[in-house]
C-alpha positions in Angstrom: -64.0 -51.7 44.4 -66.0 -54.9 43.8 -66.6 -56.7 40.6 -68.2 -60.0 39.7 -65.6 -61.2 37.2 -61.8 -60.7 37.2 -60.0 -61.6 33.9 -56.3 -62.1 34.3 -54.5 -61.3 31.1 -55.5 -59.2 28.1 -54.2 -61.7 25.5 -56.4 -63.5 23.0 -58.1 -65.6 25.6 -58.8 -62.8 28.1 -60.1 -60.4 25.4 -62.3 -63.2 24.0 -63.8 -63.8 27.5 -64.4 -60.0 27.9 -66.1 -59.8 24.5 -68.3 -62.8 25.3 -69.4 -61.3 28.6 -70.3 -58.0 26.8 -72.3 -59.9 24.2 -74.2 -61.5 27.1 -74.9 -58.1 28.6 -72.5 -58.5 31.5 -70.3 -55.4 32.1 -69.3 -56.0 35.7 -65.8 -57.2 34.9 -62.2 -56.0 35.0 -59.3 -57.1 32.7 -55.8 -57.0 34.2 -52.7 -57.2 32.1 -49.1 -57.2 33.4 -47.6 -56.3 30.1 -47.4 -52.9 28.5 -50.2 -53.6 26.1 -53.1 -55.9 25.4 -52.6 -58.9 23.1 -49.0 -59.5 24.4 -48.7 -63.0 22.9 -50.3 -62.1 19.5 -49.3 -58.6 18.5 -47.5 -56.5 15.9 -44.2 -54.9 16.7 -41.8 -52.8 14.7 -38.6 -54.7 13.8 -35.8 -53.0 11.9 -38.3 -50.3 10.7 -40.9 -52.8 9.4 -44.1 -54.1 11.1 -43.9 -57.7 12.1 -46.8 -59.9 13.4 -45.7 -62.0 16.4 -48.1 -64.7 17.5 -47.8 -67.2 20.3 -44.0 -67.3 20.2 -43.9 -68.1 16.5 -42.7 -65.9 13.7 -44.1 -66.4 10.2 -41.8 -65.9 7.3 -43.6 -67.1 4.1 -40.4 -67.0 2.2 -38.9 -69.8 4.4 -41.4 -72.6 4.7 -39.2 -74.6 7.2 
């Protein structure tokens, strides 16, 4: 298989590049992700039965400003 563009990683940057290419009418690309799902760095997971947004290694808890 041959393709013009190979995008390594389906995180925010990789998905942004893929979207940009599609907007420009370029569909000859492949996105490869080593993780189990896309958006690995910025994603939502279930923690103790509740959904938690995890982004770029930071957790946001508005109740604890520090």
